[in-house]
PANULO-64749 format. One record per residue (C-alpha): residue in one letter; x negated, z, y. Coordinates in steps of 0.5 Angstrom, whole numbers, padded with zeros to 4 digits, always signed. Each point is the difference from the previous one (the first is absolute). Example, Ala and Ser with C-alpha at 12.3 -4.5 7.8 and 13.67 -1.06 7.14 Angstrom:
// PANULO-64749
A-0025+0016-0009 S-0002-0002+0007 
***
This chain:
// PANULO-64749
M-0115-0002+0031 L+0000+0003-0007 R-0007+0002-0002 K-0003+0002-0007 K-0002+0007+0000 A-0007+0002-0002 N+0002+0004-0006 G+0007-0002-0001 S+0002+0007+0003 T+0002+0002+0007 N-0005+0003+0004 G+0005+0005+0003 S+0002+0003+0007 R-0006+0002+0005 M+0003+0007-0001 A+0000+0000-0007 R-0007-0002+0000 A-0002+0005+0005 L+0003+0006-0004 T-0003-0003-0006 G-0007+0003+0003 L+0004+0007+0001 T+0003+0001-0006 G-0006-0003-0005 G+0004-0006-0003 A+0006-0004+0000 I+0007+0003+0003 D+0007-0003-0001 R+0006+0002+0004 R+0002+0006-0005 T-0007+0003+0001 F+0000-0001+0007 L+0006+0004+0001 R-0002+0005-0005 R-0006+0001+0004 S+0003+0000+0007 G-0006+0005+0002 L+0000-0005+0006 T+0004+0005+0004 V-0005+0005+0003 G-0007-0002-0002 G+0001-0006-0004 L+0003-0003+0007 A-0006+0002+0003 G-0004-0004-0005 A+0005-0006+0001 T-0001+0000+0007 A-0008-0001-0001 L+0002-0006-0005 G-0004-0007+0002 G+0004-0006+0002 G+0003+0003+0006 M+0007+0001-0003 V+0002+0006+0004 R-0001-0002+0008 K+0003+0003+0006 A+0006-0004+0002 Q+0000-0005+0006 A+0005-0004+0003 Q-0001-0008-0001 G-0003-0003+0006 A+0005-0006+0003 A-0001-0007-0003 T-0004-0004+0005 G+0004-0006+0002 A+0007-0002+0002 T+0004-0001-0006 E+0005-0006+0000 M+0006-0001-0004 I+0002-0007-0002 R+0006-0001-0004 S+0000-0005-0006 V+0004-0001-0006 C-0002+0002-0007 T-0002-0006-0004 H+0002+0003-0007 C+0008-0002-0002 S+0005-0003+0004 V+0004+0007+0003 G-0004-0001+0007 C-0003+0007+0001 T-0003+0001+0007 V-0007+0002+0000 E-0003+0004+0006 A-0008-0002-0001 E-0005+0005+0004 V-0005-0004+0003 Q-0007+0003+0003 N-0005-0005+0003 G+0003-0006-0004 V+0000+0004-0007 W+0006+0002-0004 T-0001+0007-0001 G+0007+0003-0002 Q+0007-0002-0001 E+0007+0003+0001 P+0007-0003-0002 G+0005-0002+0005 W+0004+0005+0002 D+0005-0004+0004 S+0000-0006-0005 P+0007-0001-0002 F-0002-0002-0007 N-0005+0005-0002 L+0002+0006+0005 G-0007+0003+0000 A-0001+0000-0008 H-0005-0004-0004 C-0001-0001-0007 A-0007+0001-0004 K-0001-0008+0001 G+0002+0000+0007 A-0005+0007+0002 S-0006-0004-0003 V+0000-0007+0004 R-0005+0003+0004 E-0005+0000-0006 H+0003-0007-0002 A-0002-0003+0007 H-0007+0004-0001 G-0001-0001-0007 E-0007+0001-0002 R+0001-0007-0005 R+0002-0004+0006 L-0003-0007+0000 K-0005+0000+0005 Y-0002-0007+0001 P+0001-0007-0003 M-0003-0001-0007 K-0002-0006-0004 L-0001+0000-0007 V-0006-0003-0002 N-0003+0000-0007 G+0005+0005-0002 E-0002+0005+0006 W+0004+0001+0006 T-0005-0001+0006 R+0001+0001+0007 V+0002-0006+0005 S+0002-0001+0007 W+0007-0002+0002 Q-0002-0006+0003 D-0003-0002-0007 A+0006+0002-0004 I+0005-0004+0005 N-0005-0006-0001 E-0001+0000-0007 I+0007+0002-0002 G+0003-0005+0005 D-0005-0006-0002 K+0002+0001-0008 M+0007+0000+0002 L+0000-0006+0004 S-0004-0003-0006 I+0006+0002-0004 R+0005-0003+0005 E-0003-0006+0000 E-0001-0001-0008 S+0007+0003-0002 G+0004+0001+0006 P+0002+0006+0004 D+0004+0003-0006 S-0006+0002-0004 V-0001+0006+0005 Y+0004+0006-0001 W+0002+0004+0005 L+0002+0007-0002 G+0003+0005+0006 S+0001+0007+0000 A+0006+0005+0001 K-0005+0004+0004 H-0001-0005+0005 S+0004+0001+0007 N+0005-0004+0002 E-0004-0004+0004 Q-0005-0001-0005 A+0005-0002-0005 Y+0003-0005+0005 L-0007-0003+0001 Y-0002+0000-0007 R+0006-0004-0002 K-0001-0005+0006 F-0007-0001-0002 A+0002-0002-0007 A+0005-0005+0004 F-0006-0003+0004 W-0005+0000-0006 G+0006-0004-0003 T+0002+0004-0006 N+0006+0004-0003 N-0004+0003-0005 I+0000+0007+0004 D+0003+0007-0003 H+0000+0007+0000 Q+0002+0006-0003 A+0007+0000+0001 R+0000-0006-0005 I-0001+0005-0006 C+0004+0007+0003 H+0006-0003+0004 S+0001-0007+0000 T+0006+0001-0005 T+0003+0005+0005 V-0001-0005+0006 A+0003-0005-0005 G+0006+0004-0003 V+0002+0003+0007 A-0001-0006+0004 N+0005-0004-0004 T+0005+0006+0000 W+0001+0000+0007 G-0005-0003+0004 Y-0006+0004+0001 G-0005+0002-0005 A-0002+0007+0003 M+0002+0008+0000 T+0007+0000+0003 N+0000+0007+0003 S-0006+0005+0001 Y-0003+0006-0003 N+0003+0004+0006 D+0007-0003-0001 I+0000+0003-0007 H+0002+0007+0003 K+0007-0003+0001 S+0000-0002-0008 R+0006+0004-0004 A-0004-0003-0006 I-0006-0002-0002 F-0002-0005-0006 L-0007-0001-0001 I-0003-0005-0005 G-0007-0002-0002 G-0003+0004+0005 N-0004+0007+0001 P+0000+0001+0007 A-0002+0008-0001 E-0007-0003-0002 A+0000-0007+0003 H+0003+0001+0006 P+0000+0007+0001 V+0002+0001+0008 S+0006-0005-0002 M+0002+0006-0005 L+0001+0004+0006 H+0006-0004+0002 I+0003+0000-0007 L+0000+0007+0000 K+0003+0001+0007 A+0006-0004-0003 K+0000+0004-0006 E+0000+0007+0003 Q+0004-0002+0007 N+0005-0004-0003 N+0000+0003-0007 A-0001-0007-0002 P-0001-0001-0008 L-0006-0003-0002 I+0000-0005-0006 V-0007-0002-0002 C+0000-0006-0005 D-0007+0000-0004 P-0003-0001-0007 R-0005+0006+0002 F+0002+0007+0003 T-0004-0001+0006 R-0001+0005+0006 T+0006-0003+0003 A+0004+0001-0006 A-0001+0007+0000 H+0004+0000+0007 A+0006-0004-0003 D+0007+0003-0001 E+0001-0006-0005 Y-0006-0002-0004 V+0001-0007-0004 R-0005-0002-0005 L+0000-0007-0001 R-0004-0005-0005 S-0005-0003+0004 G+0003-0007+0003 T+0007+0001-0001 D+0002+0001+0007 V+0005-0006+0000 A+0004+0003-0006 L+0000+0007+0003 V+0003-0002+0007 W+0005-0005-0004 G+0002+0007-0004 I+0001+0004+0006 L+0004-0006+0003 W+0004+0000-0006 H+0003+0007+0002 I+0001-0002+0007 F+0004-0006-0002 E+0003+0003-0005 N+0003+0006+0004 G+0001-0004+0006 W-0005+0004+0004 E-0003-0007+0004 D+0001-0001+0007 Q+0005-0005-0001 E+0001-0002+0008 F-0007+0000+0001 I-0001-0005-0006 R+0006-0004+0003 Q-0003-0001+0007 R-0007+0000-0001 V-0002-0002-0007 W+0000-0006-0004 G+0000-0001-0008 M+0001+0007-0002 D+0005-0003-0005 E-0005-0003-0004 I-0004+0007+0000 R+0006+0003-0002 A+0001-0005-0006 E-0008+0001-0002 V+0001+0008+0001 A+0006+0000-0005 K-0005-0001-0006 W-0004+0006+0002 N+0005+0005-0003 P-0003+0007-0001 E-0002-0001-0007 E-0004-0007+0001 T-0003+0003+0006 E-0003+0006-0004 R-0002-0004-0005 V-0005-0004+0005 T-0002+0005+0005 G+0001+0007-0004 V+0004+0003+0005 P+0006+0003-0003 G+0007-0003+0003 S+0002+0007+0002 Q-0006+0001+0005 L+0001-0007+0003 R+0007+0002+0001 R-0002+0006+0004 V-0005-0004+0004 A+0006-0005+0002 R+0004+0006+0002 T-0005+0003+0004 M-0002-0006+0004 A+0008-0002+0001 N+0002+0007+0002 N-0006+0001+0005 R+0000-0006+0005 P-0004-0002+0003 G-0006+0000-0005 T-0007-0004+0000 V-0003-0003-0005 I-0008+0000+0000 W-0005-0003-0004 C-0007-0002+0000 M-0005-0004-0005 G+0003+0003-0006 G+0006-0004+0001 T-0004-0006+0002 Q-0006-0001-0004 H+0004-0003-0006 T+0000-0007-0003 N+0008+0001+0002 G-0002+0003+0007 N+0004-0004+0004 N+0006+0001-0005 N-0001+0007+0002 T+0000+0000+0007 R+0007-0004+0000 A+0003+0005-0004 Y-0002+0006+0004 C+0003-0004+0006 V+0007-0002-0004 L+0001+0008-0001 Q+0000+0001+0007 L+0004-0006+0002 A+0005+0003-0005 L+0000+0007+0003 G+0001-0003+0007 N-0007+0004+0002 M-0003-0006+0004 G+0000-0001+0007 V+0001+0008+0001 A-0004+0006+0002 G-0002+0004-0006 G+0001-0006-0005 G-0004-0007-0001 T-0006-0001-0004 N-0006+0003+0002 I-0006-0003-0003 F-0007+0004+0000 R-0005-0005+0001 G-0007+0002-0002 H-0006-0002+0005 D+0000+0002+0007 N+0002-0008+0002 V+0002-0003-0006 Q+0007-0001+0004 G-0004-0003+0006 A-0004-0004-0004 T+0005-0003-0004 D+0004-0001+0007 L-0005-0004+0003 G-0001-0005-0006 V-0006+0002-0004 L+0003-0004-0005 M+0000-0006-0004 D+0007-0002+0001 T+0002+0001+0007 L-0003+0000+0007 P+0000+0006+0005 G+0008+0003+0000 Y+0002-0003-0006 Y+0000-0007+0003 G-0001-0003-0007 L-0004-0007-0001 A+0004-0005+0002 E-0002-0005+0005 G+0005+0003+0005 S-0003+0007-0001 W-0007-0003+0001 K+0002-0004+0007 H+0003+0007+0002 W-0007+0003+0000 A-0003-0006+0002 R+0004+0001+0007 V-0002+0007+0000 W-0007-0001-0001 Q+0000-0006+0005 V-0003-0005-0005 D+0002-0007-0003 H+0004+0001-0006 D-0004-0007-0002 Y-0007+0004+0001 L+0003+0006-0005 V+0002-0005-0005 G-0007-0003+0001 R-0003+0006-0002 F+0003+0000-0007 H-0001-0004-0006 D+0006-0004+0001 A+0007+0001+0004 E+0003+0002-0007 I-0004+0005-0002 M+0001+0003+0007 T+0007+0002-0002 K-0001+0002-0007 A-0002+0008-0002 G-0007+0001-0001 I-0003+0005-0006 P+0003+0007+0000 V-0006+0005-0001 S+0003+0002-0007 R-0002-0007-0002 W-0006-0002+0004 I-0004+0001-0007 D+0004-0006-0002 G-0002-0004+0006 V-0008+0001-0003 L+0001+0000-0007 E+0006-0005-0002 D-0002-0007-0001 K+0001-0004+0007 D+0005-0005-0003 N+0005+0006-0001 I+0000+0003+0007 D+0004-0003+0006 Q-0006-0001+0005 P-0006-0005+0000 D-0005+0005-0003 N-0002+0007-0003 V-0001+0006+0004 R-0007+0000+0001 A-0001+0005+0006 M+0003+0007+0000 V+0001+0005+0006 L+0002+0007-0001 N+0002+0003+0007 G+0002+0007-0001 H+0002-0001-0007 A-0003+0004-0006 P+0003-0003-0006 N+0000+0006-0004 S+0008+0000-0001 Q+0001-0007-0003 T+0000-0002-0007 R-0004-0005-0004 L-0007+0003+0003 T-0003-0003-0006 E+0002-0007+0002 M-0001+0002+0008 K-0008+0002-0002 T+0000-0007-0003 A+0003-0003+0006 M-0005+0004+0005 E-0006-0003-0004 K+0002-0007+0000 L+0002+0000+0007 D-0006-0004+0004 L+0001+0005+0006 L+0003+0007+0000 V+0001+0004+0007 V+0002+0007+0000 V+0002+0003+0007 D+0001+0007+0000 P-0002+0007+0003 Y-0002+0002-0007 P-0004-0004-0006 T+0007+0000-0004 V+0000-0002-0008 S+0000-0007+0002 A-0008+0001+0002 V-0001+0002-0007 L+0005-0002-0005 H-0004-0007-0001 D-0007-0001-0003 R-0001-0006+0005 K-0008+0000+0002 D+0001-0004+0007 G+0006-0003+0004 A+0003+0006+0002 Y+0000+0004+0007 L+0003+0007+0003 L+0002+0000+0007 P+0001+0007+0003 A+0007+0000+0003 A+0002+0006+0005 T+0006+0005-0002 Q+0006+0000+0004 F-0003+0006+0004 E-0005-0005+0003 T+0005-0004+0003 Y+0007+0000+0003 G+0006-0004+0000 S+0007+0001-0003 V+0002+0002-0007 T+0007+0000-0003 A+0003+0006-0004 S+0004-0001-0006 N+0007+0001+0004 R-0002-0006+0004 S-0003+0004+0006 L-0006-0003+0004 Q-0005+0005+0002 W-0007-0001+0004 R-0006+0003-0002 E-0006+0001+0005 K-0007-0001-0002 V-0003+0007-0002 F-0007-0002+0000 D-0005-0006+0000 P-0001-0004-0006 L-0005+0004-0004 F-0007-0003-0003 E+0001-0008+0001 S+0007+0000-0002 K+0005-0005+0004 V+0007+0000+0001 D+0004-0005-0004 H+0002-0004+0006 E-0007-0001+0002 I-0002-0002-0007 I+0006-0005+0000 Y-0002-0003+0007 L-0008-0001-0003 F+0003-0004-0006 A+0004-0004+0005 K-0005-0001+0004 K-0005-0002-0006 F+0006-0005-0002 G+0001-0003+0007 F+0007+0001+0001 A-0001+0007+0004 D+0002-0004+0007 E+0006-0002-0003 M+0002+0006-0004 F-0001+0005+0006 K+0002-0004+0006 N+0005+0005+0002 I-0004+0006-0002 A-0006+0003+0004 V-0006+0001-0003 N-0005+0005+0002 G-0007-0002-0003 D+0002-0001-0007 E+0006+0005+0000 P+0007-0003+0001 L+0005+0004+0005 V+0005+0004-0004 E+0005+0000+0005 D+0000-0008+0001 I+0001+0000-0008 T+0006+0004+0001 G+0003-0004+0005 E-0001-0006-0004 F+0004+0002-0006 N+0005+0003+0005 R+0001-0007+0002 G+0001-0003-0007 M+0003+0005-0004 W+0008+0000+0002 T+0002+0000-0008 I-0001+0007-0001 G+0000+0003+0008 Y-0008+0001+0000 T+0001-0002+0008 G+0002+0006+0004 Q-0006+0004-0003 S-0005-0001+0006 P-0006+0004+0000 E+0002+0003+0006 R+0007+0003-0003 L-0004+0002-0006 R-0005+0004+0004 L+0006+0003+0004 H+0003+0003-0007 M-0006+0003-0003 A-0002+0003+0007 N+0007+0003+0000 Q+0002+0002-0007 H+0002+0007+0002 T+0006-0004+0003 F+0003-0003-0007 D+0005+0004-0004 R-0002+0002-0007 T+0006-0003-0003 T+0003-0006+0004 L-0007-0002+0002 R+0003-0002+0007 A-0003+0003+0006 N+0003+0005+0004 G-0002-0001+0007 G-0007-0001+0002 P-0003-0007+0002 A+0002-0003-0007 D+0007+0002+0001 G+0005-0003-0005 D-0005-0003-0004 Y-0001+0001-0007 Y-0007+0002-0002 G-0005-0005-0001 L+0006-0006+0001 P+0001-0001-0007 W+0001-0007-0001 P+0004-0004+0002 S-0001+0002+0007 W+0004-0007+0002 G-0002-0004+0006 T-0006+0001+0005 A-0003+0006+0002 E+0003+0000+0006 M+0007-0001-0003 G-0001+0008-0002 H+0003+0000-0007 P-0001+0007-0003 G-0001-0002-0007 T+0004+0000-0006 P+0000+0007-0003 N+0005-0002-0006 L+0001-0007-0002 Y+0007-0003-0001 D+0003+0006+0004 T+0006-0003+0003 S+0002+0007+0003 M-0005-0002+0006 P+0000-0006+0005 V-0006-0004-0002 A-0003+0001+0007 E+0000+0007-0002 G-0003-0001-0007 G+0006-0002-0004 L+0000-0006-0005 T+0004-0004-0005 F-0002-0003-0007 R-0004-0006+0002 A+0004-0007-0001 R-0006-0002-0004 F+0003-0005-0005 G+0005-0004+0004 V+0007+0001+0001 E+0003-0001-0007 R-0002-0001-0008 N+0005-0003-0005 G+0005-0001+0005 E+0000+0008+0001 N-0001+0003+0007 L-0007+0003+0001 L+0001+0003+0007 A+0003+0007+0001 E+0007+0001+0001 G+0003+0005+0005 S-0007+0003+0001 Y-0004+0000+0006 S-0005+0004+0004 V+0003+0004+0006 G+0001-0004+0006 S+0000-0007-0003 E+0004-0005+0003 I+0001-0003-0006 K+0004+0004-0005 D-0001-0003-0006 G-0006-0003-0004 Y-0004-0006+0003 P-0006-0004-0002 E-0007+0001+0003 F-0001-0002+0008 T-0002-0007+0002 M+0000-0004+0007 A+0006-0004-0003 M+0004+0007-0002 L-0002+0003+0007 Q+0003-0007+0003 S+0006+0000-0004 L+0002+0008+0002 G-0001-0002+0007 W-0006+0005+0001 D-0006-0005+0001 G+0002+0001+0008 D-0004+0007-0001 L-0006-0003-0001 T-0005-0001+0005 A-0003-0006+0002 E-0007+0001-0003 E+0003+0002-0006 R+0004-0006-0001 A-0006-0004+0002 S-0004+0003-0006 I+0006-0001-0005 E+0001-0007+0002 A-0008-0001-0001 V+0001+0002-0007 A+0006-0003-0003 G+0006+0000+0005 E+0006+0002-0003 K-0003+0001-0007 T-0005+0006+0002 N+0002+0006-0003 W-0001+0007+0001 K-0007+0000-0004 T-0003-0006+0004 D+0002+0002+0007 L-0007+0002+0003 S+0004+0002+0007 G+0004+0005-0004 G+0006-0002+0004 I+0005-0001-0006 Q-0002+0007-0003 R+0001+0003+0007 V+0007-0004+0001 A+0003+0002-0007 I-0002+0007+0001 K+0003+0000+0007 H+0007-0002-0003 G-0001+0006-0006 C-0002-0005-0005 A-0006+0000-0005 P-0005-0006+0001 F+0000-0001-0008 G+0008+0000-0001 N+0004+0005-0003 A+0001-0002-0008 K+0002+0004-0006 A-0006+0003-0004 
***
């Protein structure tokens, strides 16, 4: 740490202090050089100086104890860089970047190079703390759990389960995120959320409502195949430095023009072939202005649009209003520059569109992400290697935590909150649906979205007659989330002080511990970092990686899933919640948690990534191609690295993962896909299914709806089901059972056997 100097000046080096004694006064560099009598007699004098500065050279002795190399994943951003941790006698002593990792290829950014210091930081919270009369005092874990639990149970009795807000984290592993959402369900509330609400919910909504899934369509590595790169609302040179290496690779090997759109001239913009300075917040107008030139010159991919896109005529009508003059008036960008950008994108296909939080964190962020997607559809850059929308996530597991349902409006796998979704997860959890209903205030509120993290303040401060739950939020749990980046900090401070109970669970005492002026009723619980536990984490490209534990939890910190279990036990529902998950002491078995969400997350294909398969990939990183991510030889031969979701069916089915979403050039069984039939088969009398477009190997040579048991029967494919699969389907809803609710995976397996995507084949 910085220390105040005694007299406001530096003391100088030992050599300078020693030479002062020889020369009779202070000496600067120039004087030293002028007086270099240190050559003959002076050198002899120097050897006589105190402090042991000149010593006989000796070889360093060998380090004692064996050094173990443990493979983990960086906990900063979403690139998913491998960290090789050097561990001696249980102590993390050094680290190297993962040279075999297809993602970071032996590179680390400054943040990644510092993760050991993050884990061993001197400011770590060492033991549970309780605020008493304005002073933080040490308490035991047992007392903390009992006191917090008693207060929450009292609040639940007086005001209902929705009066406790559970804020999760993008730093949870997939297993911890899943368990946290399940925990909220057993507590009886949808008042649960995490960072993605602030940073990327607009992307999830915009992208999912365009073609079916709200995630990065291709990968960092796939950018190697891009012929043009359009980057807006992102600064990867600073925010995702390793991803910038992949961008520069495409720029150099493909001579791919890099177009950077940003109000600021950033370090990323310094690499651009075309820098577009737009007024902040005018993203949609900018994209419409580019599309004006594309449509005006007939540069759109008309056949792609005919086969795979619905509603482009409505886009044309809107874009027609955005001529160069109007676009420049709004965005400040000259029409001549946008024509150049449009021509560049049209002449260099496939091109990729990349964005980050500069595009999403606007009041119209959803409009922005929709516009970016429309640009790619017009150019026919979707479902092709080198194309797609590559969305650079922020936190290391913001994608996974979102997928696993740490959200106020969905269950794990984006199943929503409808009764059918709850019944699906009740079957996975092997509890009665009525039992879950009984945990909530009532059946109606169980199917309503909770309060988003951006509005929990209103849940505390607003008149309770104005909020759609029985009472105000009275207790707040901030688990792995510091609210520094949120707006309305003044109101947040007021809300924190009004709460009956404030609980912060984190490896470090965050701003949540000091923002308020409370005197009591607040607790700090020390959580372990992800290097003190193990489990899976999802990178931005949808690949899952398996972290191994580097060292045991420091001080009195506990892993998140143990903390969840302790509260579940206190609240009396641990036996039901963990009936299919082994618990060693108080720590649930991570592999069992993975296995449980594998059994339920059919919607997005989190079903094929078993712990065994993920560990196999981590151990054989060197066998995966650095661009395609496909293993060439080795025990994972044919798989794509990290089994990027969807990895359809069960692990035994061996689906290799889906490297690029919506790519019809490959069979579905080998990672190909169509656009999802998420919105039915027609709209206003118009066909919503694909026309003459289908995956290689598909037995249906046209568009088709999502698969159900009834559809299998109509096609005559139900005979391919095993007896066990048929029985499982009948137990759900018979012929009404669809690909998302069939726990056997039989419907998915049979659809893929016949070359079809389980979720249908529709237009974007």
